[in-house]
C-alpha positions as CSV (number, residue, x, y, z in Angstrom):
1,M,85.9,151.9,70.9
2,K,83.7,149.2,71.7
3,R,80.4,149.0,71.1
4,L,77.2,149.4,73.3
5,Q,75.1,146.5,72.7
6,W,71.0,145.6,74.6
7,P,71.1,142.5,76.8
8,S,68.4,141.7,73.5
9,R,71.5,142.1,70.8
10,L,70.2,145.7,69.5
11,P,73.7,147.8,68.4
12,I,73.5,151.4,69.8
13,D,76.3,152.2,67.3
14,P,78.7,155.0,68.8
15,Y,78.2,157.3,66.0
16,I,74.2,157.6,67.9
17,L,76.0,158.5,70.9
18,A,78.5,160.9,70.0
19,L,75.4,163.2,68.1
20,L,73.3,163.0,71.4
21,A,76.8,164.5,73.2
22,T,76.6,167.1,70.6
23,V,73.0,167.7,71.7
24,A,73.4,167.4,74.6
25,V,76.7,170.3,74.4
26,A,74.9,172.7,72.5
27,A,71.9,172.6,75.5
28,L,75.1,173.3,77.5
29,L,76.7,175.7,75.9
30,P,75.1,176.5,72.9
31,A,77.2,179.5,70.6
32,R,76.1,182.9,71.0
33,G,77.0,186.2,69.3
34,T,79.4,186.0,66.9
35,A,80.8,182.6,68.4
36,A,77.4,182.0,66.8
37,D,78.3,183.6,63.6
38,V,81.8,181.5,63.7
39,A,79.6,178.2,63.8
40,S,77.4,178.7,61.2
41,G,80.3,179.6,58.6
42,A,81.8,176.5,60.1
43,S,78.6,175.0,59.6
44,T,78.5,175.8,55.5
45,A,81.9,175.1,55.1
46,A,81.4,171.7,56.7
47,V,78.0,171.8,54.9
48,A,80.0,171.7,51.8
49,L,82.6,169.6,51.5
50,L,80.5,167.2,52.6
51,F,78.8,167.1,49.4
52,F,82.0,167.9,47.1
53,L,83.3,164.3,48.5
54,Y,80.1,162.9,48.2
55,G,80.2,164.0,44.7
56,V,83.7,162.5,44.3
57,R,83.9,159.2,45.4
58,L,80.5,158.2,43.6
59,S,80.8,156.5,40.6
60,T,79.4,157.7,37.5
61,R,79.9,154.5,36.1
62,E,79.2,152.2,37.9
63,A,75.4,154.4,38.0
64,L,75.4,153.9,34.4
65,D,75.8,149.9,34.5
66,G,73.2,149.7,37.6
67,L,70.7,151.6,35.6
68,R,70.1,147.7,33.7
69,H,68.4,146.7,36.7
70,W,65.9,149.5,36.2
71,R,62.5,147.9,37.7
72,L,63.9,148.0,41.3
73,H,65.9,151.2,41.0
74,V,62.3,152.2,40.4
75,T,60.6,150.7,42.8
76,I,62.9,152.1,45.0
77,L,63.0,155.4,44.8
78,A,58.6,155.2,44.1
79,S,59.2,154.1,47.4
80,T,61.6,157.0,49.5
81,F,60.4,159.7,47.2
82,V,55.9,159.2,46.6
83,V,55.3,156.0,49.5
84,F,57.1,157.6,52.2
85,P,56.2,161.1,51.1
86,L,51.7,160.3,50.7
87,L,52.9,158.6,54.6
88,G,54.1,161.6,55.4
89,L,51.1,163.6,54.2
90,A,48.9,161.6,56.2
91,A,50.6,162.3,58.8
92,G,49.3,165.5,58.8
93,G,45.5,164.2,60.5
94,L,47.9,164.4,63.7
95,V,48.5,167.3,64.2
96,P,47.8,169.3,66.6
97,Y,46.0,166.5,69.0
98,V,49.4,163.5,68.6
99,L,52.2,166.2,67.2
100,T,53.4,169.7,67.5
101,P,53.4,171.5,63.9
102,A,57.0,171.9,64.7
103,L,57.2,168.6,65.4
104,Y,55.8,167.6,62.3
105,S,57.1,169.4,60.4
106,G,60.4,167.5,60.7
107,F,58.3,164.2,60.6
108,L,57.3,165.2,58.0
109,F,60.5,166.4,56.5
110,L,62.3,162.7,57.5
111,T,60.2,161.0,55.1
112,L,61.6,164.0,51.8
113,V,65.0,162.7,52.2
114,P,66.7,159.9,50.3
115,S,67.2,156.9,50.9
116,T,71.0,155.3,53.3
117,V,74.1,154.6,51.2
118,Q,76.0,151.1,53.0
119,S,73.0,150.6,55.5
120,S,71.3,149.6,53.3
121,I,74.2,147.9,51.4
122,A,75.0,146.3,54.6
123,F,72.4,144.7,55.7
124,T,71.0,143.2,52.3
125,S,74.4,141.4,52.6
126,V,73.6,139.7,56.3
127,A,70.5,138.8,54.3
128,R,71.9,137.1,51.3
129,G,70.0,139.7,49.0
130,N,71.5,141.9,45.7
131,V,74.2,143.9,47.1
132,P,75.0,145.6,43.9
133,A,71.3,146.5,43.4
134,A,71.8,147.8,47.1
135,I,74.9,149.8,46.0
136,C,73.1,151.5,43.2
137,A,69.9,151.7,44.3
138,G,71.7,153.3,47.4
139,S,73.5,156.0,45.4
140,F,71.3,156.4,42.5
141,S,68.8,157.4,45.7
142,S,71.3,159.5,46.9
143,L,71.9,161.1,43.8
144,A,68.1,162.2,42.5
145,G,67.3,162.9,47.1
146,I,69.9,166.4,46.1
147,V,67.2,167.7,43.8
148,L,63.9,165.3,45.1
149,T,64.4,166.3,48.7
150,P,64.1,170.1,48.1
151,L,61.8,170.3,45.4
152,L,59.5,167.6,47.7
153,A,60.1,170.3,51.1
154,A,59.0,173.1,48.8
155,A,56.1,171.5,47.3
156,L,54.8,170.1,50.3
157,L,56.4,172.2,53.6
158,G,55.4,175.0,52.1
159,G,54.6,178.2,54.9
160,T,54.2,175.2,57.5
161,G,58.2,174.8,57.1
162,G,59.6,176.8,59.7
163,G,62.7,178.7,57.9
164,F,62.4,177.4,54.6
165,S,61.2,179.8,51.3
166,A,62.5,180.2,48.2
167,D,65.6,181.3,48.7
168,S,66.1,177.8,50.4
169,L,65.9,176.2,46.3
170,V,69.0,178.9,46.0
171,R,70.9,178.1,48.9
172,I,69.9,174.5,48.5
173,V,72.3,174.7,44.8
174,L,75.1,176.6,46.0
175,Q,75.5,174.8,48.8
176,L,74.9,171.5,47.6
177,L,73.9,170.8,44.6
178,V,76.7,173.1,43.3
179,P,79.4,170.9,45.2
180,F,78.7,167.5,44.2
181,L,78.3,168.8,41.2
182,A,82.7,170.1,41.9
183,G,83.4,166.8,42.4
184,Q,82.3,164.3,40.0
185,L,83.9,166.9,37.7
186,L,87.2,167.0,39.7
187,R,86.8,162.2,40.0
188,R,88.8,161.8,37.6
189,W,91.6,163.9,39.5
190,I,91.5,163.2,41.9
191,G,89.1,159.9,43.3
192,R,92.0,158.2,43.9
193,F,93.4,159.9,46.3
194,V,89.8,160.5,48.2
195,G,90.0,156.3,47.8
196,R,93.3,155.6,49.6
197,H,92.2,158.0,52.2
198,K,88.9,156.9,52.3
199,K,88.8,156.0,55.8
200,V,90.3,159.3,57.1
201,L,87.6,161.6,55.1
202,G,85.5,159.1,56.1
203,Q,86.1,160.7,59.6
204,V,85.5,164.5,58.1
205,D,82.0,163.5,57.2
206,R,81.2,162.4,60.9
207,V,82.7,166.0,62.1
208,S,81.0,167.7,59.9
209,I,77.4,166.3,60.4
210,L,78.6,166.5,64.1
211,L,79.3,170.2,63.5
212,V,75.8,170.6,61.4
213,V,74.2,169.4,64.9
214,Y,75.8,172.1,66.6
215,T,75.1,174.6,65.7
216,A,71.3,173.4,64.3
217,F,71.0,172.7,68.2
218,S,72.8,175.8,69.6
219,E,70.2,178.0,67.9
220,G,67.1,176.3,68.3
221,M,68.1,176.6,72.4
222,V,69.5,180.5,72.2
223,Q,65.5,181.0,70.2
224,G,63.8,178.8,73.3
225,I,62.4,176.4,71.0
226,W,62.9,173.1,73.0
227,H,60.3,174.8,75.0
228,Q,57.9,173.5,72.8
229,V,58.7,170.0,73.2
230,T,57.1,168.1,76.3
231,P,58.3,164.4,77.2
232,L,54.4,163.1,76.6
233,R,55.4,164.6,72.4
234,L,58.6,163.0,72.4
235,A,57.1,159.6,73.6
236,A,54.0,160.0,70.7
237,L,56.3,161.4,68.1
238,L,58.7,157.2,69.2
239,G,54.8,155.2,68.6
240,V,54.0,157.6,64.9
241,E,57.7,156.5,63.6
242,A,57.5,152.9,64.7
243,V,54.3,152.3,62.7
244,L,55.9,154.7,59.9
245,L,58.9,152.0,59.7
246,A,56.9,148.8,60.4
247,V,54.2,150.5,57.3
248,M,57.6,150.4,55.0
249,L,58.9,147.3,55.7
250,A,55.8,145.6,55.0
251,L,55.0,147.8,51.8
252,T,58.1,146.8,50.4
253,W,58.9,143.6,51.7
254,Y,55.3,141.7,50.2
255,G,54.6,144.6,47.6
256,S,57.8,143.3,46.1
257,K,56.9,140.3,46.0
258,R,53.4,141.2,44.2
259,L,55.5,142.3,41.8
260,G,57.5,139.5,40.6
261,F,60.7,140.6,42.5
262,D,62.4,137.4,43.7
263,R,63.6,136.9,47.7
264,A,66.8,138.7,46.0
265,D,65.7,141.2,44.9
266,R,63.5,142.1,47.3
267,I,65.8,142.0,50.5
268,A,67.5,144.4,48.7
269,I,64.4,146.5,48.1
270,Q,62.8,146.4,51.8
271,F,66.6,147.5,53.2
272,A,66.9,150.0,50.6
273,G,63.5,151.5,50.0
274,S,62.3,151.4,54.0
275,K,65.3,153.5,55.6
276,K,66.3,157.1,55.5
277,S,69.9,158.5,55.5
278,L,70.7,161.1,58.1
279,A,74.2,162.2,56.4
280,S,72.1,163.5,53.8
281,G,68.9,164.6,55.9
282,L,71.2,166.7,58.5
283,P,72.6,169.0,55.8
284,M,70.1,169.3,54.0
285,A,68.1,169.9,57.2
286,S,70.5,172.8,57.6
287,V,70.3,174.7,54.9
288,L,66.5,174.6,54.3
289,F,64.8,175.0,58.6
290,G,68.0,177.5,59.1
291,A,67.1,178.6,63.1
292,Q,64.0,175.5,63.1
293,A,66.4,173.6,62.2
294,S,66.8,171.4,65.4
295,L,63.1,170.5,65.7
296,A,63.0,169.5,62.2
297,V,66.3,167.2,62.5
298,L,65.0,165.5,65.6
299,P,62.6,162.9,64.3
300,L,64.9,161.9,61.7
301,M,67.8,161.6,64.8
302,L,65.5,158.7,66.3
303,F,63.8,157.5,63.0
304,H,67.6,156.6,62.3
305,Q,68.7,154.9,65.0
306,M,65.1,152.7,65.6
307,Q,66.0,151.7,62.1
308,L,69.2,150.1,62.3
309,M,68.0,148.2,65.0
310,V,64.7,146.8,63.7
311,C,66.3,146.2,60.3
312,A,69.1,144.6,61.8
313,V,66.7,141.9,63.6
314,I,64.6,141.0,60.2
315,A,68.1,141.0,58.5
316,G,69.2,138.1,61.2
317,R,66.0,136.5,60.4
318,R,66.3,136.7,56.6
319,A,69.8,134.8,56.9
320,R,68.6,132.4,59.0
321,D,65.7,131.5,56.9
322,T,67.6,131.0,53.4
323,D,70.3,128.9,55.8
324,A,67.9,127.1,56.7
325,A,65.8,126.7,52.9
326,D,69.3,126.3,51.5
327,P,71.5,124.5,54.4
328,V,73.7,122.8,52.0
329,T,74.8,125.6,50.0
330,A,74.3,128.5,52.7
331,R,77.8,130.1,53.3
332,P,77.3,130.5,57.5
333,A,76.2,133.2,58.5
334,P,77.1,136.6,60.2
335,T,76.0,137.7,63.0
336,A,73.4,140.7,61.6
337,E,73.1,143.1,64.6
338,R,77.0,143.2,65.0
339,T,77.9,142.5,61.1
340,A,75.2,145.5,59.6
341,A,76.2,147.9,62.9
342,G,79.8,148.3,61.9
343,T,78.6,149.2,59.3
344,A,75.3,151.2,58.7
345,T,76.0,154.6,60.6
346,R,79.5,155.5,58.0
347,S,77.4,157.2,55.8
348,G,74.0,157.3,56.1
C-alpha cells in the first residue's frame, strides 16, 4: 500500500489510517448485545495471543547480553517509567480547565506504558545511533512494562481510572503475563517457526490490535461517553501532548549528554526514552479500563502518530549532522521520513 505524505514529507503510516477507520466503523456500527459479547471474547483471546507471540519473539540470550550496557538501559527505563509518569502527574493541574478527568486518565495512562521496539530501532538506525542498544532497550522496556505498567496504574490512577480496580491486576496476569511466559517457555520449540512466518504473524499482531480498538470504541459508543469530548478539548489534548513530547525529547538528549554518554548512545536514549508503544498500550488499556478504554486509548493513539512524525524529522537531522561532521566516512543517509516510518509502527 502506497504511503501517504504531507507536503512536508512527514509520514502518515497506513496502519494509523486503519486504526482511524476502525474507530469510524465502531462509531457507525458499534457491537451491541450478543455481538458485543462475541467481540469482547475475541478481543480477550487476541490480546492473549498477542502477548504469547511477544514471549516467543523475545530472545532471552540477547536480553541478557544487552545488560552489559546497564547505564544506558537504566537511563531509558528511568525516562520511560519515572520521568514520563512524573510529567503525567504534573499535568493533573490542568484538570478540569484544560483536560477533562476522563481525558486526563488516558493521558496519565499513556505516560505509564513501555517504549516502542521497532520504531526506536528504525529511528536510531537512520540517525546513526547505537542500534544494538536500541534493540535491547526496547526489549527490556516491553518486558518491564508487563509488570510495571499495571502496578503504576494501580498506584497512580486509583479510583480515577475508569474501570480500573484491583481485579485488573489479576486480569493482567492471566491475559498478559501468563501468555508471555508461556511464549518464553515454548520459544525453544516454536521460535524458529515463528521466525520463518514473521510477516504473516505480524499481521496477526495488527489485526489483534484493530479488534481491541473496535471493541473498546464500541463500548464507548454504546455507553455514550463520546459526548464528553468536544473539538476544543481534543485540540487542548493535542497541545498538552506536544509539550510532553518536546520536554521528553529535550530531556533525553541534553540529559544524556550531562550523564556522559557519547553521541551514538544519546541518539538511542532519545528515541527509546521519548516514545510510547501503541502495540503494548492498547491491549493493556482494554484490560485495565474496560468500558472506559475508548477514551483511555485516545491520548495514546494521538501521541503515537505525533511521535512518529516528529522523530522522523529529528532522525533525518541527526543523520545529516553526522555526515557533515565526518563527510569522508559517513555513508549516504537514507531518507528519514521514508526509511524510519516504513518500519516504525510494525510493533510499536
